[in-house]
Each structure stands twice: as C-alpha cells, then as structure tokens.
C-alpha positions as CSV (number, residue, x, y, z in Angstrom):
1,X,-0.3,-0.4,0.0
2,X,1.6,3.3,1.2
3,X,5.0,2.1,1.9
4,X,5.1,3.6,5.6
5,X,3.2,3.9,8.9
6,X,1.6,6.8,10.1
7,X,3.0,8.1,13.5
8,X,-0.6,8.3,14.7
9,X,-1.7,4.6,14.4
10,X,2.0,3.9,16.4
11,X,0.9,5.6,19.0
12,X,-2.8,4.6,19.2
13,X,-1.3,0.5,18.5
14,X,1.9,0.5,20.9
15,X,-0.2,-0.2,24.5
16,X,-2.4,-2.9,23.0
17,X,0.9,-4.3,21.5
18,X,2.4,-4.1,25.0
19,X,-0.1,-5.7,26.7
20,X,-0.6,-8.6,24.1
21,X,3.3,-8.9,24.3
22,X,3.4,-8.9,28.6
23,X,0.6,-11.6,28.4
24,X,2.5,-13.8,26.3
25,X,5.8,-13.5,28.0
26,X,4.1,-14.4,31.5
27,X,2.2,-17.3,29.5
28,X,5.4,-19.1,28.0
29,X,7.5,-18.2,31.5
30,X,4.9,-20.4,33.3
31,X,4.9,-23.1,31.1
32,X,8.1,-23.1,30.5
33,X,8.2,-23.4,34.7
34,X,6.1,-26.0,34.7
35,X,7.8,-27.9,31.9
36,X,6.4,-30.7,29.5
37,X,6.0,-29.9,25.5
38,X,4.8,-26.4,25.8
39,X,8.1,-25.5,28.2
40,X,10.0,-25.4,24.6
41,X,7.6,-22.5,23.2
42,X,9.9,-19.7,24.8
43,X,13.2,-20.6,23.9
44,X,12.0,-21.2,20.9
45,X,10.8,-17.8,20.3
46,X,13.7,-15.9,22.0
47,X,15.8,-17.8,19.0
48,X,13.0,-17.0,16.1
49,X,12.9,-13.2,17.3
50,X,16.6,-13.0,17.4
51,X,17.0,-14.8,14.3
52,X,14.5,-12.3,12.5
53,X,16.1,-9.1,14.0
54,X,19.5,-10.4,13.0
55,X,17.9,-11.0,8.9
56,X,16.2,-7.7,9.5
57,X,19.3,-5.4,10.5
58,X,21.8,-7.4,8.2
59,X,19.8,-5.7,5.3
60,X,21.2,-2.3,6.5
C-alpha cells in the first residue's frame, strides 16, 4: 500500500501491543517453568525473534 506508517496509528497501537507481549511472555514463562512440550515455546520464540532481528538488521 503506502509503504510507510503514520505516527498516530503506531502511537494508538503501542499500548495494546505491549499488553499482548506482556501477557504472552508471562504465559510462556509459566509454561516454561511447568515443563512438558509447551516449555519449548519460550526458547523457540527467543531464537526465532533473534534470528529475525539479525536478518532484518543485516540488510542495513
């Protein structure tokens, strides 16, 4: 579409995105501490996020 983001929309979405990240982090931490197959979600998410950021930053 436009190829850029409006400051207003980013500002309006920031609190909701921060809340979702916080909820997800707490949930994954609790699952990590319990054990089982869901305990692998937190390490996988951290590795995937790190790999994505390295890929995005390598372009610049």
